[in-house]
LOBA-427408 format. One record per residue (C-alpha): z, y, x. Coordinates in nm, 3 decimals. Layout:
<sites>
@up:Z; north:Y; east:X
...
</sites>
This chain:
<sites>
@up:-4.330; north:1.589; east:3.537
@up:-4.136; north:1.741; east:3.283
@up:-4.356; north:1.617; east:2.997
@up:-4.343; north:1.288; east:3.118
@up:-3.960; north:1.307; east:3.138
@up:-3.940; north:1.444; east:2.782
@up:-4.162; north:1.166; east:2.651
@up:-3.953; north:0.893; east:2.814
@up:-3.625; north:1.066; east:2.678
@up:-3.776; north:1.068; east:2.321
@up:-3.890; north:0.704; east:2.353
@up:-3.571; north:0.576; east:2.500
@up:-3.393; north:0.754; east:2.218
@up:-3.614; north:0.576; east:1.958
@up:-3.536; north:0.260; east:2.123
@up:-3.152; north:0.311; east:2.109
@up:-3.143; north:0.413; east:1.740
@up:-3.398; north:0.141; east:1.655
@up:-3.154; north:-0.115; east:1.826
@up:-2.830; north:0.014; east:1.663
@up:-3.033; north:0.016; east:1.300
@up:-3.131; north:-0.346; east:1.385
@up:-2.801; north:-0.434; east:1.495
@up:-2.640; north:-0.301; east:1.188
@up:-2.878; north:-0.443; east:0.963
@up:-2.883; north:-0.790; east:1.132
@up:-2.701; north:-0.955; east:0.871
@up:-2.730; north:-0.759; east:0.529
@up:-2.535; north:-0.903; east:0.257
@up:-2.750; north:-1.128; east:0.035
@up:-2.671; north:-1.316; east:-0.310
@up:-2.921; north:-1.579; east:-0.195
@up:-2.759; north:-1.916; east:-0.252
@up:-2.415; north:-1.766; east:-0.318
@up:-2.199; north:-1.889; east:-0.595
@up:-1.940; north:-1.647; east:-0.749
@up:-1.613; north:-1.815; east:-0.786
@up:-1.421; north:-1.634; east:-1.088
@up:-1.037; north:-1.627; east:-1.077
@up:-0.858; north:-1.487; east:-1.388
@up:-0.512; north:-1.373; east:-1.514
@up:-0.497; north:-1.293; east:-1.886
@up:-0.264; north:-1.182; east:-2.152
@up:-0.157; north:-1.447; east:-2.414
@up:-0.288; north:-1.747; east:-2.199
@up:-0.166; north:-1.964; east:-1.922
@up:-0.430; north:-1.820; east:-1.678
@up:-0.247; north:-1.676; east:-1.361
@up:-0.473; north:-1.633; east:-1.058
@up:-0.668; north:-1.935; east:-1.208
@up:-0.984; north:-2.044; east:-1.071
@up:-1.186; north:-2.028; east:-1.412
@up:-1.564; north:-2.016; east:-1.340
@up:-1.828; north:-2.089; east:-1.075
@up:-2.146; north:-1.913; east:-1.131
@up:-2.510; north:-1.830; east:-0.969
@up:-2.720; north:-1.541; east:-0.949
@up:-3.062; north:-1.498; east:-1.130
@up:-3.297; north:-1.201; east:-1.184
@up:-3.232; north:-0.884; east:-1.363
@up:-3.426; north:-0.611; east:-1.268
@up:-3.365; north:-0.343; east:-1.522
@up:-3.034; north:-0.377; east:-1.759
@up:-3.053; north:-0.259; east:-2.103
@up:-2.814; north:0.015; east:-2.237
@up:-2.651; north:-0.286; east:-2.446
@up:-2.586; north:-0.490; east:-2.153
@up:-2.237; north:-0.410; east:-1.977
@up:-2.278; north:-0.421; east:-1.618
@up:-2.051; north:-0.397; east:-1.277
@up:-2.318; north:-0.254; east:-1.018
@up:-2.228; north:-0.341; east:-0.662
@up:-2.430; north:-0.200; east:-0.369
@up:-2.350; north:-0.341; east:-0.060
@up:-2.559; north:-0.094; east:0.160
@up:-2.322; north:0.165; east:0.048
@up:-1.981; north:0.092; east:0.236
@up:-1.670; north:0.308; east:0.287
@up:-1.328; north:0.292; east:0.403
@up:-1.174; north:0.000; east:0.609
@up:-0.902; north:-0.186; east:0.437
@up:-0.569; north:-0.237; east:0.620
@up:-0.361; north:-0.428; east:0.386
@up:-0.120; north:-0.476; east:0.091
@up:0.238; north:-0.542; east:0.077
@up:0.568; north:-0.458; east:-0.048
@up:0.916; north:-0.334; east:0.060
@up:1.194; north:-0.509; east:0.223
@up:1.511; north:-0.337; east:0.093
@up:1.870; north:-0.390; east:0.140
@up:1.865; north:-0.495; east:-0.221
@up:1.560; north:-0.723; east:-0.166
@up:1.744; north:-0.868; east:0.118
@up:2.060; north:-0.918; east:-0.039
@up:1.923; north:-1.089; east:-0.372
@up:1.720; north:-1.318; east:-0.111
@up:2.056; north:-1.421; east:0.067
@up:2.188; north:-1.565; east:-0.236
@up:1.890; north:-1.808; east:-0.331
@up:1.865; north:-2.165; east:-0.247
@up:1.696; north:-2.266; east:0.059
@up:1.420; north:-2.402; east:-0.161
@up:1.397; north:-2.098; east:-0.373
@up:1.402; north:-1.871; east:-0.047
@up:1.103; north:-2.085; east:0.078
@up:0.930; north:-2.058; east:-0.247
@up:0.961; north:-1.673; east:-0.246
@up:0.825; north:-1.649; east:0.114
@up:0.542; north:-1.839; east:0.036
@up:0.472; north:-1.681; east:-0.285
@up:0.428; north:-1.325; east:-0.113
@up:0.322; north:-1.409; east:0.251
@up:0.119; north:-1.740; east:0.237
@up:-0.254; north:-1.681; east:0.180
@up:-0.302; north:-2.026; east:0.057
@up:0.027; north:-2.100; east:-0.162
@up:0.073; north:-1.722; east:-0.241
@up:-0.087; north:-1.377; east:-0.254
@up:-0.114; north:-1.316; east:0.144
@up:0.083; north:-0.996; east:0.179
@up:0.036; north:-0.833; east:0.533
@up:0.184; north:-0.503; east:0.499
@up:0.554; north:-0.427; east:0.488
@up:0.771; north:-0.100; east:0.438
@up:1.130; north:-0.099; east:0.509
@up:1.418; north:0.164; east:0.514
@up:1.561; north:0.369; east:0.794
@up:1.952; north:0.305; east:0.681
@up:2.036; north:0.317; east:0.328
@up:1.815; north:0.434; east:0.016
@up:1.938; north:0.380; east:-0.354
@up:1.836; north:0.035; east:-0.312
@up:2.100; north:-0.056; east:-0.111
@up:2.476; north:-0.170; east:-0.225
@up:2.626; north:0.166; east:-0.068
@up:2.517; north:0.443; east:0.138
@up:2.521; north:0.387; east:0.524
@up:2.391; north:0.514; east:0.860
@up:2.361; north:0.366; east:1.183
@up:2.605; north:0.607; east:1.361
@up:2.958; north:0.733; east:1.313
@up:2.961; north:1.040; east:1.089
@up:2.981; north:1.340; east:1.310
@up:2.809; north:1.162; east:1.605
@up:2.585; north:1.447; east:1.740
@up:2.503; north:1.247; east:2.076
@up:2.395; north:0.930; east:1.859
@up:2.630; north:0.740; east:2.102
@up:2.740; north:0.494; east:1.839
@up:2.373; north:0.431; east:1.706
@up:2.347; north:0.057; east:1.614
@up:2.149; north:-0.145; east:1.368
@up:2.435; north:-0.403; east:1.344
@up:2.439; north:-0.362; east:0.954
@up:2.093; north:-0.472; east:0.903
@up:2.144; north:-0.790; east:1.102
@up:2.324; north:-0.931; east:0.799
@up:2.057; north:-0.933; east:0.533
@up:1.741; north:-0.705; east:0.616
@up:1.627; north:-0.826; east:0.950
@up:1.678; north:-1.198; east:0.896
@up:1.433; north:-1.162; east:0.578
@up:1.192; north:-0.935; east:0.770
@up:1.177; north:-1.188; east:1.060
@up:1.117; north:-1.480; east:0.786
@up:0.837; north:-1.291; east:0.616
@up:0.662; north:-1.230; east:0.941
@up:0.676; north:-1.585; east:1.037
@up:0.540; north:-1.696; east:0.706
@up:0.248; north:-1.439; east:0.739
@up:0.139; north:-1.620; east:1.038
@up:0.344; north:-1.406; east:1.287
@up:0.193; north:-1.042; east:1.193
@up:0.261; north:-0.797; east:0.929
@up:0.178; north:-0.426; east:0.960
@up:0.548; north:-0.266; east:0.908
@up:0.642; north:0.076; east:0.894
@up:0.979; north:0.248; east:0.799
@up:1.114; north:0.547; east:0.603
@up:1.419; north:0.737; east:0.592
@up:1.568; north:0.861; east:0.261
@up:1.850; north:1.083; east:0.420
@up:1.962; north:1.188; east:0.751
@up:2.354; north:1.147; east:0.798
@up:2.558; north:1.380; east:0.597
@up:2.666; north:1.594; east:0.875
@up:2.311; north:1.700; east:0.956
@up:2.232; north:1.836; east:0.609
@up:2.294; north:2.165; east:0.430
@up:2.499; north:2.006; east:0.135
@up:2.685; north:1.755; east:0.376
@up:2.585; north:1.482; east:0.152
@up:2.366; north:1.201; east:0.197
@up:2.284; north:1.224; east:-0.185
@up:2.145; north:1.502; east:-0.395
@up:1.883; north:1.670; east:-0.191
@up:1.998; north:1.938; east:0.079
@up:1.789; north:2.008; east:0.366
@up:1.813; north:1.926; east:0.745
@up:2.017; north:2.188; east:0.936
@up:1.811; north:2.359; east:1.210
@up:2.072; north:2.251; east:1.479
@up:2.011; north:1.889; east:1.402
@up:1.619; north:1.898; east:1.414
@up:1.620; north:1.718; east:1.768
@up:1.906; north:1.495; east:1.699
@up:1.740; north:1.365; east:1.390
@up:1.407; north:1.309; east:1.568
@up:1.563; north:1.113; east:1.841
@up:1.706; north:0.906; east:1.561
@up:1.367; north:0.775; east:1.454
@up:1.286; north:0.666; east:1.808
@up:1.617; north:0.459; east:1.829
@up:1.546; north:0.300; east:1.511
@up:1.184; north:0.182; east:1.634
@up:1.330; north:0.064; east:1.968
@up:1.607; north:-0.108; east:1.833
@up:1.391; north:-0.297; east:1.592
@up:1.138; north:-0.377; east:1.835
@up:1.389; north:-0.531; east:2.063
@up:1.479; north:-0.748; east:1.764
@up:1.135; north:-0.878; east:1.784
@up:1.017; north:-0.664; east:1.489
@up:0.699; north:-0.450; east:1.588
@up:0.700; north:-0.119; east:1.393
@up:0.354; north:0.019; east:1.344
@up:0.464; north:0.350; east:1.193
@up:0.713; north:0.539; east:1.036
@up:0.695; north:0.839; east:0.739
@up:0.871; north:1.166; east:0.798
@up:1.087; north:1.140; east:0.462
@up:1.064; north:0.965; east:0.135
@up:1.004; north:1.212; east:-0.146
@up:1.061; north:1.521; east:0.036
@up:1.052; north:1.755; east:-0.290
@up:1.278; north:1.555; east:-0.497
@up:1.649; north:1.627; east:-0.537
@up:1.769; north:1.285; east:-0.638
@up:2.126; north:1.143; east:-0.743
@up:2.069; north:0.889; east:-0.448
@up:1.981; north:0.962; east:-0.075
@up:1.734; north:1.260; east:-0.066
@up:1.644; north:1.541; east:0.158
@up:1.411; north:1.815; east:0.083
@up:1.140; north:1.952; east:0.312
@up:0.868; north:2.229; east:0.191
@up:0.516; north:2.153; east:0.315
@up:0.607; north:2.411; east:0.605
@up:0.931; north:2.238; east:0.713
@up:0.767; north:1.908; east:0.736
@up:0.486; north:2.059; east:0.924
@up:0.710; north:2.237; east:1.171
@up:0.935; north:1.938; east:1.218
@up:0.655; north:1.713; east:1.302
@up:0.497; north:1.954; east:1.506
@up:0.821; north:2.081; east:1.713
@up:1.035; north:1.778; east:1.718
@up:0.930; north:1.434; east:1.552
@up:0.569; north:1.416; east:1.712
@up:0.670; north:1.534; east:2.072
@up:1.001; north:1.330; east:2.064
@up:0.807; north:1.012; east:1.975
@up:0.569; north:1.091; east:2.231
@up:0.808; north:1.166; east:2.478
@up:1.008; north:0.831; east:2.424
@up:0.689; north:0.623; east:2.483
@up:0.624; north:0.588; east:2.114
@up:0.319; north:0.820; east:2.087
@up:0.104; north:0.518; east:1.956
@up:0.335; north:0.467; east:1.648
@up:0.171; north:0.636; east:1.340
@up:0.333; north:0.921; east:1.152
@up:0.269; north:0.934; east:0.793
@up:0.323; north:1.262; east:0.599
@up:0.429; north:1.349; east:0.240
@up:0.548; north:0.991; east:0.121
@up:0.575; north:1.130; east:-0.229
@up:0.397; north:1.166; east:-0.573
@up:0.017; north:1.244; east:-0.613
@up:0.091; north:1.576; east:-0.820
@up:0.156; north:1.797; east:-0.513
@up:-0.033; north:1.593; east:-0.247
@up:-0.307; north:1.826; east:-0.207
@up:-0.075; north:2.119; east:-0.149
@up:0.106; north:1.917; east:0.122
@up:-0.233; north:1.836; east:0.299
@up:-0.352; north:2.163; east:0.319
@up:-0.050; north:2.284; east:0.480
@up:0.030; north:2.010; east:0.716
@up:-0.325; north:1.898; east:0.824
@up:-0.463; north:2.262; east:0.851
@up:-0.215; north:2.315; east:1.159
@up:-0.399; north:2.149; east:1.441
@up:-0.085; north:2.131; east:1.657
@up:0.108; north:1.930; east:1.356
@up:-0.171; north:1.715; east:1.252
@up:-0.252; north:1.587; east:1.583
@up:0.063; north:1.385; east:1.540
@up:-0.008; north:1.262; east:1.187
@up:-0.206; north:0.936; east:1.104
@up:-0.243; north:1.022; east:0.734
@up:-0.066; north:1.089; east:0.409
@up:0.151; north:0.839; east:0.208
@up:0.184; north:0.880; east:-0.189
@up:0.366; north:0.733; east:-0.491
@up:0.266; north:0.695; east:-0.843
@up:0.575; north:0.856; east:-1.030
@up:0.425; north:1.190; east:-1.129
@up:0.400; north:1.064; east:-1.490
@up:0.774; north:1.162; east:-1.503
@up:0.681; north:1.498; east:-1.644
@up:0.448; north:1.365; east:-1.896
@up:0.074; north:1.297; east:-1.876
@up:-0.134; north:1.066; east:-1.682
@up:-0.143; north:0.940; east:-1.320
@up:-0.339; north:1.204; east:-1.124
@up:-0.587; north:0.959; east:-0.951
@up:-0.841; north:1.270; east:-0.855
@up:-0.566; north:1.418; east:-0.638
@up:-0.607; north:1.125; east:-0.390
@up:-0.967; north:1.204; east:-0.396
@up:-0.931; north:1.559; east:-0.328
@up:-0.743; north:1.477; east:-0.015
@up:-0.987; north:1.245; east:0.090
@up:-1.275; north:1.468; east:0.030
@up:-1.109; north:1.759; east:0.223
@up:-0.960; north:1.559; east:0.518
@up:-1.191; north:1.243; east:0.568
@up:-1.024; north:1.176; east:0.920
@up:-0.689; north:1.132; east:0.774
@up:-0.605; north:0.807; east:0.630
@up:-0.431; north:0.743; east:0.269
@up:-0.181; north:0.492; east:0.206
@up:-0.020; north:0.421; east:-0.119
@up:0.342; north:0.371; east:-0.012
@up:0.562; north:0.322; east:-0.315
@up:0.529; north:0.227; east:-0.677
@up:0.746; north:0.025; east:-0.935
@up:0.799; north:0.016; east:-1.296
@up:1.107; north:0.231; east:-1.370
@up:1.397; north:0.152; east:-1.631
@up:1.483; north:-0.192; east:-1.611
@up:1.510; north:-0.383; east:-1.922
@up:1.504; north:-0.768; east:-1.922
@up:1.327; north:-0.787; east:-2.252
@up:1.015; north:-0.649; east:-2.062
@up:0.997; north:-0.902; east:-1.758
@up:0.670; north:-1.036; east:-1.915
@up:0.544; north:-0.689; east:-2.041
@up:0.172; north:-0.682; east:-1.978
@up:0.136; north:-0.340; east:-1.962
@up:0.336; north:-0.347; east:-1.615
@up:0.077; north:-0.554; east:-1.448
@up:-0.201; north:-0.339; east:-1.600
@up:-0.008; north:-0.039; east:-1.447
@up:-0.078; north:-0.207; east:-1.088
@up:-0.426; north:-0.310; east:-1.175
@up:-0.519; north:0.052; east:-1.276
@up:-0.368; north:0.245; east:-0.987
@up:-0.486; north:0.007; east:-0.737
@up:-0.851; north:0.012; east:-0.838
@up:-0.845; north:0.395; east:-0.869
@up:-0.666; north:0.445; east:-0.555
@up:-0.906; north:0.221; east:-0.352
@up:-1.208; north:0.392; east:-0.502
@up:-1.060; north:0.732; east:-0.404
@up:-1.024; north:0.638; east:-0.043
@up:-0.706; north:0.469; east:0.016
@up:-0.691; north:0.222; east:0.289
@up:-0.341; north:0.039; east:0.239
@up:-0.147; north:-0.006; east:-0.083
@up:0.262; north:-0.085; east:-0.083
@up:0.474; north:-0.191; east:-0.375
@up:0.827; north:-0.116; east:-0.371
@up:1.102; north:-0.383; east:-0.379
@up:0.965; north:-0.739; east:-0.327
@up:1.276; north:-0.877; east:-0.506
@up:1.562; north:-0.777; east:-0.741
@up:1.829; north:-0.955; east:-0.943
@up:1.854; north:-1.007; east:-1.314
@up:1.977; north:-0.628; east:-1.341
@up:1.689; north:-0.457; east:-1.170
@up:1.921; north:-0.408; east:-0.854
@up:2.138; north:-0.393; east:-0.666
@up:2.131; north:-0.013; east:-0.680
@up:2.413; north:0.187; east:-0.587
@up:2.348; north:0.462; east:-0.840
@up:2.226; north:0.277; east:-1.118
@up:1.851; north:0.343; east:-1.076
@up:1.757; north:0.004; east:-1.183
@up:1.373; north:-0.085; east:-1.189
@up:1.142; north:-0.392; east:-1.204
@up:1.015; north:-0.574; east:-0.910
@up:0.711; north:-0.821; east:-0.945
@up:0.950; north:-1.120; east:-0.883
@up:1.332; north:-1.116; east:-0.985
@up:1.567; north:-1.368; east:-0.916
@up:1.844; north:-1.461; east:-1.186
@up:2.165; north:-1.497; east:-0.986
@up:2.327; north:-1.713; east:-1.280
@up:2.042; north:-1.973; east:-1.274
@up:1.908; north:-1.951; east:-0.919
@up:1.540; north:-1.921; east:-1.084
@up:1.270; north:-1.708; east:-0.974
@up:1.091; north:-1.487; east:-1.261
@up:0.736; north:-1.398; east:-1.171
@up:0.612; north:-1.098; east:-1.384
@up:0.253; north:-0.989; east:-1.463
@up:0.274; north:-0.736; east:-1.186
@up:0.300; north:-0.990; east:-0.934
@up:-0.037; north:-1.160; east:-1.046
@up:-0.215; north:-0.821; east:-1.092
@up:-0.130; north:-0.741; east:-0.722
@up:-0.227; north:-1.083; east:-0.618
@up:-0.595; north:-1.039; east:-0.737
@up:-0.635; north:-0.779; east:-0.462
@up:-0.396; north:-0.914; east:-0.176
@up:-0.500; north:-1.279; east:-0.198
@up:-0.873; north:-1.213; east:-0.142
@up:-0.921; north:-0.884; east:0.033
@up:-0.850; north:-0.921; east:0.396
@up:-0.778; north:-0.671; east:0.691
@up:-1.090; north:-0.474; east:0.814
@up:-1.289; north:-0.544; east:0.508
@up:-1.508; north:-0.249; east:0.404
@up:-1.513; north:-0.110; east:0.038
@up:-1.848; north:-0.150; east:-0.104
@up:-1.976; north:0.090; east:-0.378
@up:-1.899; north:-0.024; east:-0.715
@up:-1.964; north:0.137; east:-1.067
@up:-1.938; north:0.006; east:-1.414
@up:-2.135; north:0.086; east:-1.732
@up:-1.862; north:0.098; east:-1.976
@up:-1.500; north:0.254; east:-1.963
@up:-1.337; north:-0.078; east:-2.083
@up:-1.390; north:-0.203; east:-1.752
@up:-1.247; north:-0.088; east:-1.394
@up:-1.376; north:-0.241; east:-1.074
@up:-1.375; north:-0.197; east:-0.710
@up:-1.525; north:-0.446; east:-0.435
@up:-1.468; north:-0.504; east:-0.053
@up:-1.668; north:-0.703; east:0.212
@up:-1.451; north:-0.922; east:0.413
@up:-1.547; north:-0.964; east:0.788
@up:-1.621; north:-1.326; east:0.709
@up:-1.911; north:-1.207; east:0.487
@up:-1.737; north:-1.293; east:0.162
@up:-1.772; north:-1.016; east:-0.100
@up:-1.455; north:-0.957; east:-0.334
@up:-1.519; north:-0.781; east:-0.651
@up:-1.205; north:-0.725; east:-0.893
@up:-1.267; north:-0.632; east:-1.248
@up:-1.010; north:-0.510; east:-1.517
@up:-1.055; north:-0.550; east:-1.878
@up:-0.846; north:-0.247; east:-2.031
@up:-0.957; north:-0.325; east:-2.392
@up:-0.808; north:-0.582; east:-2.635
@up:-1.155; north:-0.768; east:-2.698
@up:-1.363; north:-0.994; east:-2.486
@up:-1.638; north:-0.858; east:-2.272
@up:-1.942; north:-1.001; east:-2.156
@up:-2.073; north:-0.818; east:-1.861
@up:-2.337; north:-0.876; east:-1.592
@up:-2.209; north:-0.854; east:-1.204
@up:-2.527; north:-0.685; east:-1.065
@up:-2.614; north:-0.671; east:-0.696
@up:-2.951; north:-0.530; east:-0.656
@up:-3.194; north:-0.716; east:-0.898
@up:-2.982; north:-1.009; east:-0.897
@up:-2.707; north:-1.072; east:-1.143
@up:-2.472; north:-1.338; east:-1.313
@up:-2.325; north:-1.307; east:-1.677
@up:-1.954; north:-1.324; east:-1.689
@up:-1.707; north:-1.324; east:-1.994
@up:-1.383; north:-1.157; east:-1.925
@up:-1.076; north:-1.202; east:-2.178
@up:-0.885; north:-0.920; east:-2.355
@up:-0.623; north:-0.735; east:-2.144
@up:-0.724; north:-0.937; east:-1.812
@up:-0.805; north:-0.901; east:-1.445
@up:-1.073; north:-1.104; east:-1.244
@up:-1.135; north:-1.143; east:-0.901
@up:-1.502; north:-1.261; east:-0.798
@up:-1.538; north:-1.396; east:-0.485
@up:-1.920; north:-1.463; east:-0.357
</sites>
């Protein structure tokens, strides 16, 4: 009887696994009958997310060493894609409010409409002020330890109306998360919202409760908050709003205060993002925060920025991969990047767009699930910014003429955000020459999206190879292409 039972169990197991395997392979990706639609943005041309070619596949069993190739393997898939978007700051909202109704509608469509624009579906915003505000402010009266005066009235003038319009333009849903730059001055060691300082121990609980009040107030306004990050750039002493947390301090604040308080207030489903700073120290932060089970259980994943190049050297993309390898159960999200040191002469500087393309391809290939740009809109001075930290945005508004200025960065981001949709799966992709960079995602509708970037100053002929099928494509110098097939 025992032998029969064991045999039946083995047969049943084979049957179940066979069914699962059959189900997963029911509709494997195939190039049969597929057309490759090519969209191109290129320097020194008028091509901007322009449809440039429509191609078909043919047999190419073994490429030669002289044939440049992009190899896509649909059988090897990785992380699920969440989305791409930008930050709605006070600065963005204030500039937006000064635009004509026509230009407001143009900007909203340019970012949040998938047909007319580049289809943003992710949004970051600030918990009270950042440097990209006209001045420092909080949601309480200074010294209010009981938070009795808590009010988001300040945000109802500019920021909340723009967020609501963005959500409506995006079809009623945007994944929105929020970040504080500093606690109120009285809660800090330096008694100043600016220039670093640390959160005083006697205000750990008060500050944790502050986040929950923000989330509830925004949701009462009809703005769902998906998550929060603990602190923007917690290892930087800035001339603007900033607050320093060592890795141990962030770990303990989340473990003992923020996590439990969010849960107690019925917000345990909201995601908590750790770090929210540059790639340089992200491995050390992950090691400390994620190795503590009591802290880690509250943390969805890690946010990171690209400003590690302030010290010289190159972007440290490999650190993203190191965190992903060590903590594969934690999510990685790019939470902020912009081109620093605004200069209106560089609106159309091509390298600014290429910085976005390079970062996005590397970050996605290293396991990142979502990518968030900084301000969606700034004025002709790279602001407003109350400490003079003027920067570039993908789109600027000239307050004198009322015109919108689209930079190369906008189009480079669009080569990803317009075509890769939520829940897409990243697909194994490799290039055979260093002049090219590439990543691929398979959308839920079965469409493959491969982004190819030419970093060189010469035209490159390459083969898009899927198995033994390929199509030859020409990519212009200093350009980016999206291939949809």
